[in-house]
N, C-alpha and C positions, 0 to 999 in steps of 0.2 A: 800048486807050484808058486803062485804069487806070494803066498805066505812064507814059503822057504826062502824066496829071493829077498823078501824084506828082512827076514831074520838074519840072513847072511849079511846084508848091508849094516844092520845094527851091530853085528859082531865085528865087522871090519872097523866101523866107526869107534866101537869101544876099545879097540886095540890101537887107536890112534892114527889109523889110516883113513883114506877117503874111498868112497865108492868108485867104481870104474866110470869114467867119463864117457867113453865110447858106448853108444846104444847097442843093445843086443838085437840081432835080427835073426828070426828063425822062420821056418816053414812048416805049416801044419795042414796037410791035405790040400795043398795048393793055395793056402791063405798065408800071406806074409804077415808076421807079428813083429812089430818094432817096439821095443822096450827101452825107454830112456830113463836115465837116473838123475842127471843134473845138466846144467848149462855146459855146452862145448865151446862157446865163445871165449877167447881170451879177452883181457881187459880192453885191448885197443880194437877189438873186432865188434863190439856191441853196437847195435843200431840205435839211433837217436832221433827223436822227433824235435823239430825246431821249436824254440820257445815262443815264437810269434807266428801268426798265420802269414803265408805268402800270397793268399787270395781270400777275399771275403765278399759276400753279398747279403743283402737283407738289412734293412734299417728302418727307423721310425720316421723317415721323411714323409712329406706330404704326397710324394708320387707313389701312387698305389702299385706300380710296377715293381717297386723294390721292397714292399712290406709283405713279409711272409707270415702266414697265419699258423700253419702247423706242418712243418716239413716232415714228410714220410719217407723220403729217400732222395738221393742225388747221384749222379754219375758224370764222369768226364769223358768227353769224346776225343777222337784222335787229334783233332785240330785244337784242343785245349778249351773248347766250349763246355761249359757246365750246364746240365739240365737238372732242374729241381722239380720234384713233385710235391705240391703243396695240397695237403689233405684238408686244409681249412677252406681255401677258396675253389678247390677241385680243379686246379690249373697245373699245366706244365709250363715252366718258364726257362728260357735259354738266356744265359749270360756269357759274355766274352771273357777272354783271359784277364781282362782288367777288372772284371765284376760289373761291366756295363750291361744293362737290360737290352736284350735283342728282340725277343718275341715271346708270345704265349699261345697256348692252345688249350682246348678243353673249356672247363668252367662247369657250373652246376647244371647247365642244360645238356652237357655231354657226359659227365662222370657223376656217380652217385656217392662213391666212397673210394677215392684212391688209396691204394695200400702199398704198392710196390713198383719200383722202377729198376731197370738195368739197361746197360748199353748192349746194343745188337749190331755187331759188324763195326765199322769204323765211324759212322755218323748217324745211325738210327738208335731209337730207344724203344723198348717194349715195356708196357705198363699193365698193371692189373687193377681193375675196378671191382672191389669186393661187393659194392652195393648192387651191381648188376651182373656179377660174375662174368665180367667181360675182359678179354685180353685184346690190347690194341697195339699197333706198331706205328711210330711216327718217324718221319724222315727229318733231315736236318732243317728243312724249311718249315717244320711245324705242321706238316700235313700227314693225314693218315695215308699209308701206303696201300694201294690197291684196295680201296674202300669196298667193304662188302665181303671180302674174303679173309682179311686179317682182323676183323672185329667179330668176335665169336662169344658163344655162351658155353660154359663148361657143362658137361653132362653129369658129372659127379659132385657138383656143388662144393668145391673146395673151401676150406677156411682161409687158405693163404697160399701164395706162390713163393717158392724159396729160392729159385734160381733158374738160369737158362744154361742149357748144355751147348756144346760146340756145334751140334747139328741143328741148333735153334729151337729144339724142343724145350719145354719147361717142366720143372718138378713142382707139382701141386700137392698139398696135404690137406686132409680133413681130420680134425681132432675131436676131443671130448665134447666141444660145444655143439657138435652136430648130432651126436647120438644121445646125449643126455636128454633133450626134450622128448624124444620118442620113448625112452625108457620110462619117463615120468608119466607120459600119456598111457602107457600100457600097464602101469601099476607095478613094474618090476624094478623100481629104483632102488639102488643100494643105499646103505646107510654108513656114514663115517667117511674115512679117508679112502679115496678111490683113485686109481691111476688107469683111466680108460685108454682105448686104442687111439692111435694115429695111423691112418692109412695114407700111403703115398702113391701118386700116379704120374704118369708122363703124358704130356700132350704136345701135338705139333702146334706151331704158331697160327696155323689155319683152323685150329679147333678140333682136330681129329684126335681121338683117344688112341694112345699108343699101347700102354700096358700098365698094369699095377705092379709097382716095383717092390712093395712090401708093406708089412704091418709092424708098427713099433709102439712101445709104451708112450702114452701121451702126457699131458700135464696133469699133476695131482690136483684133485679137487675134494672138498669136503661136502658131502650130501647130508643135509639136516632135515629130518622129517618132524613136522610139528603135529599138533592135535588134528589139524585140518588136512586137506589133500595137498596143501601147498608145500613145496620142497624148495629149500634154499641151497643154491650151489655157490660155494665161495673158494677162493684160493687159500691154501693152508699157509701158516708161517714157515718161511724158509723151504718152500715146496720145490720139488723137482719138476722140470719141464724137459721136453726133448727139443734139441736144436739141430738145425739142418744148414748145410752149405753146399753149393754146387760149383764145380769147376771142370771145364773141358768135358770129358766123357764119364766123370764120377761124381758121386755125392757123398757127403759125410753126415753121420748121425751120431749124436752124443745124448745119452739119457740123464747125465749128471749124477748117477748113482755112485760111480767111481771114475777115476781119471782114465777113461777109455773112450776112444772114438772109433767108429767103424766106417769103412770105406766100401762103397758098392759101385758097381758099373751100372749102365743105363738100363740093363735087364733086371737089376736087382740082385745080382750075384755078389756076395761078400768076397772082396779081394784082399783087404788089409785091415789089421787091427793095430791102432796106435795107442800105446800106453805110456804113462809117466808114473814112475814110482813115487807117488805123493799121497799121503793120508788125507782124507777129508778133515777139514778144521771142526773141532768139537763145538757144539752149541753150548754156550755158557749161560749161567744165570743172568749175567749182565746183558747178553744178547736178548734173552727173553724179556727182561725188564724194559729194555729200550724199545722193543717191539710193542709191548703193551702200552707204554707211554705214548708212542706215536699213534696208536689206534684210539687212545682215549682223548687225544687232543681235539678240542672243540665239542666234545660230548657234554650235553647239558647235565647239570648236577642231578636232575630228577632221573635221568636214564643211566647215570654213571655206575650205580651199583650193579644193575642188570648187565650192562656191558662188561664190567670187571669179571662177573661170574662166567660170561660167555668166553672171555679171553683165557680165564684160568682153565676152562674145559677143553681148550683147543689141543690137538696133538702136536707137540713140539718135538721135532726129530733130534736124535742124539748128535748128529753131524750136520754141517752145512752142505749144500750141493758141492760137487767136486769141482765145478767150474761154471762159468756163465755162457755168454754168447760165443760164437765162432765165426771166423771170416777166412776166406782164401784170397790171397793177394794176386796181382798180375802175373807173378812168377810161379804160382802154384804153392807158395808157402802157406802153411796153416797157422792162423793166429787164434789162440784160445784164451778168452778173458778169464781172469780170476773171478770167483764168485763175489758179488758185492751185495750183500743181503739188504743193506740200507741205502744203497745208491750213492753214498757220499765218501766211500773208501777210495783210496788211490786206484785209478784204473791201470791195472797191470795186465799185460798180455804175454803169454808164453808163445814163442814162435818155434815152429818146426819147419824144417826145409822141405822141399818137394819129395824127398824120399823118407819123410816123416821122422826124421831125427831131430831132437831138441837142439835148437841153437842157443837160446837164451831168452831173456824177458825185455819188454819194452814198455815204458810208461807213456800213456797218451794224455792229452789235456784233460783236465777235470771238467765234467759237465758236457763233454763232446760225445755225441752218439755217432759212432762210425758207420758210414754208409758204403764206403769203398776204399781199398788200399791198392795203390798202384805200385810201379817199380820204384818210384822216388817220392811219393806223396801219400797222405792220408786225407780223406774227404769226409767231412761230417757236419753235424749241425748241433746247435745248442740254443737254449733259451736264456737270454741275458736279462739285464735290468728292465723293469717295466713290462716284462713278458715279450720283448722283442725277439723274434726268431732270426737266427743268422746261419748262413752256410760258410764254413771256413775250410781251407785247404792248408796243411802244414807240410813242409819239406821233410822227407824221410831220408836221413843220411845213412849210408851203409859203407863203412870202411871196406876197402877193396878185398881185404882178406876174409871178410865175413859175409861177402855176397854168394 
């Protein structure tokens, strides 16, 4: 069906017309399928990100309260306070609406490896410590709420937490990194390019296991067997991974094979398929050459020939991933990043409304890792000159007709 639709679009274009702008919405056994073709925004409806940040914190001053080592996440509370999770110092830091430091919590005696943070309610935050597989909730005063009941250890050893649902349960996933060591020990390790499983689970914030919501393809990996028992597991060039996002009572899954995202409810039932009629970009010789040059940078001359042979033997895909990361904003709009295989391409996001119809594209600041998108702002972090980490907020302008 998709091939027929794409062919029809090509025939219309060849005749000098344009593909239909309105998305096609259909139903298949109770599953809504939304197929978009191009932007539906008029020129004066497109959303814009301000050129300069409206809020910023983190600098190279002598005051350690403002020096950020490795930002892993940030969220804005209802009173405009911003809470930053620093994976370098293992701290949570609260900053007011002017960027002034308020307080901190945690530290290396509390957290082993902070990985994720999200807002919970109007003034609390929920964080995940991967080092101890612990979930914690902190209130606005920087205190653990109901200590002893909201600090828990997961049963299924998740690799990461992806989001919090409207009932305060969380979506946790366990991917290829968890099952690969077991396969190696058992002697059943695969060889070559492998895409192992990712299992997704739901937990209450008090640590109770709720349900397994599904199994999905995980990140692609290359398994290389040598003469010894040693097995090397590496990421392939331009490899696919599976991305997740959570909003209200649903979560989104994208495997990056094609431009399709699937929406599930909290029980793991598929409810919606979101598609954009866009072919994956082909992998060019220039892309491969650039990849090889990047991997050879800094390699000593004596190892260069061996490294070149390794790179020549890698499996290079015919196309790039269909897209990159995904985010859901405060209004339930879906933001899908274009694939950026080298990280320095223009950061373009395709925005779909709450009914999963494509609206248009938005360009975000270069170098900014997006942590949260509100009704009228984006919040992210970047590494500036001299390795200084900063958290910045930018105004998101939405013309009235495009909201």
